[in-house]
N, C-alpha and C positions, 0 to 999 in steps of 0.2 A: 504494500500500500504506500501511498504518498500522502503525507500530512503537510498542510500549508496554513499559515496564520495570515489573515487578511485584515487590514484596518481601512475602513472607508470613512471619509469625511462626510459632512451633511450632503445628502443627495448623490454621493459617490456610487458608481455602478460598475458591474461586470457585464459586458455585452451579451446579447443573445448568442448562445452557443450549444454545442452538444459534444459528448465524448463517449467512448466505449465503456468507461468505468462506472460502477455504481458509486454514488457520492453520499457521504454522511456529513451533515453540517451541524455545528454546535455554536450558539451565539454566546460569546463571552461577555459582551457589553453592548448597550444601545439597542437599536431596532432596525430590521431590514426586511424587505419584501422580496421573496423568491417567487418568480412566476415560472411555473412548470407547465408546459403544454397548454398555455393560455389561462391557467388557474393561479391566482395570487395567494400566497401564504405569508402572512405577516408574523415574523418571529421576534421575540424580545429575549432579553438576557435569561439564559438557562434553558431555552427551548432548543429542540433538535428537529432535523428534517432529513429524510432519505430521498434521494433522487435516483430513479432507475437509470440503467445504462441507455444511452442514445436518446434520452428525453431532452427535448429542446427547452432550454431554461435561461434565465437571466436573474440578476440580483440588483436591487437598488436600496441604498441605506436611507433611513428616515432622516428627519431634520436634525437629530442629534448625532448622526453617524452611527457606525457599528464596528464591532470587532468580532470576527468569526474564525473558527477553526474548521477547515474542510479536510476530510479524509476520503481519498478515492482508492478503490481496489478493483482490479489489479493496479500496480504502480504505473505512473505515467512514464513513457519511455523517450520523450523528446518534445521539442517545440511544436511539432505537428500533431500532438496527442489531443489537442482541442480544435474543433472546427468552429471558427467564428462565423456567424450567420448574418451579420449586418454590415 
């Protein structure tokens, strides 16, 4: 697996994308909206989310920003492991 810590400023975002890995997200601080296949999920501190492989998704931090830990499995193997869709 690959674990990554992301810090988003107010309104910061990760663009619409997909990848072959399953993804687990844990919100360390703040609030963030993950939109998965068109359905929005607002997460706040302490909440988690599972994103299935190849699901089209994006994330946008709320007005106070957010800090999240993302774990994907199997591990990412290079810069082309994520397909940006916008």
